[in-house]
Structure formats: C-alpha cells, structure tokens
N, C-alpha and C positions, 0 to 999 in steps of 0.2 A: 758244268763245273764253272765256278766263278773264278775269273782270273785276277791276279794281283793288279793288273792294269785297270780293270773295271772297278775294283774296290777303291783304289787310289783316285780314280776319276770321280767316283761317287762321293768320296770324302772331300775332295777339292770343290765340287759343285755345292755340297752342303755348307762348307765353310764360306763360300762366296755369297751364298743366299741368306745366311743367317745374320741377324743383327748383332754382330760382335763389337759394337762400338763402346768404348770406355765411357763411363759416366763422368761428365765434367763436374768439378767442384767449384762453387762460388764462395769466396771468403768474404765475410761481412764483419766489419768492425762496428761495435756499438758501445754505448755507455749505459749506465743505470738510469732508468726513468720509470720506476714502478707506477702503475701496474702494466704499462705498455712494454717495457723492457726491463728484465731483471734476471740476473744470473741464478737466482734462487727460485724463480717462478716456474710453474709447469710450462713446458715448451719455450722457456725464456721470455714469457710474456705474450700478450695477445698480438702485438705488432710483429714480433719475430715469428710467431706461429703462422700468421697470414702470409708473410713473405716466404717462409719455408715451404708451405703448401703450394704456393704459386710456382716456385722453382721446381718442386717435385713433380708438378703436373707437366713440366717440360723435360722430365727425366734428368734433372740436375740436382746434385747433392749440395747441401748448404753447410758451411762451417761458420759458426757465430762465435766471435771472441769479444769479451768485455774488457774495455780499456777506459782510462780517463778520456772525457770528451775531447779535450784539446789534442790529445795524441791521436784519437780517431781521425780527426780532421787532417792532420799531418800525414798519417799513414795511408789514408785513402788517396789524398792528393799526390803522394809520391809513388803510388802504385803498389805499395806493400800489401794492400787489401783491394779487393775488387769493388766494394761498395760499402755504404753505410745507410741506415734508415732512420726516419723520423727527424728530418731537418726541416727548419723553416726556410722556404725559398727567399733568398735575397739577391740583389743585383751582384753583390760581391761574390757570393757562392756560385751564382750562375756563370760567372766568368771562368770558373775552374771545374765545375761539375755539371753533369747532366742530371736532370730531375725527371722522375717518372710521373705518371698521372697520380692524383691523390689516392692514397690507400686508406688512410685514416684522417678524419677531420675533427678538430676540436677547437676549444676556445681557451685562451689563456687569460686569467684574471688575477688580480691582487686582492687579498682580503686581510683585514686586521681586526683585532678586538680593540675597542675603545677603553682605555684605562682612565678612570676618573679619579681625581685626588680625593 
C-alpha cells in the first residue's frame, strides 16, 4: 500500500527535478524600416524575425513594439525597453549602449533622378 508520505515525497522529487523555470521576455523597441522592420510585415520584417528566432533558441520570448525612432532611443537608454535592433554603431551610441555582433549588413546610398529643363 502506498503511503501519503511516499506520494508527497515523489511529488516533491518530481517538482525539484523538472524544469519549471518561467520563460523570460525580452522587450524590444523598434521603428519602421521596411522591409527589415515593419509592423505590417510577416514576422514584423526579416530583421525582427532573425532576432526573435535567436532569442527563442535560448528559450526567451520576444515582445516587439513599434515606436518613432527618436522615442525608441530614449526608451531603451532609460531602461523602459531591454533592446532595439538595426542601429548604426557610432562612438556616441557606444557610450550608452552595448552592440552585438553584426546580424544584418547592408549599404546605404543616395539616389536621385536628374531633372532637365
């Protein structure tokens, strides 16, 4: 016959050995920058999707909020958000923020059409 003591001991052992760790959520503030980041794109854009997959591989949830870029900078610096993505590394930003390894690399160019009279 199974005693109450043995049942309780078994339940306590099971609880101690099972991974009952709460999943951490990382809050990321971003702005619109299609096609890399867009509130209307699938997975919020390719950059958001890459970052979300990386965090999920470490069993972390991701919450992405879209805000004006100037507000993103202020909110991340003040700690209201954990991170932001797709910023160009500058000396000024390095003084306030930690930068990861490069996730996406691109080239910025200006272009215009020539208007002739």
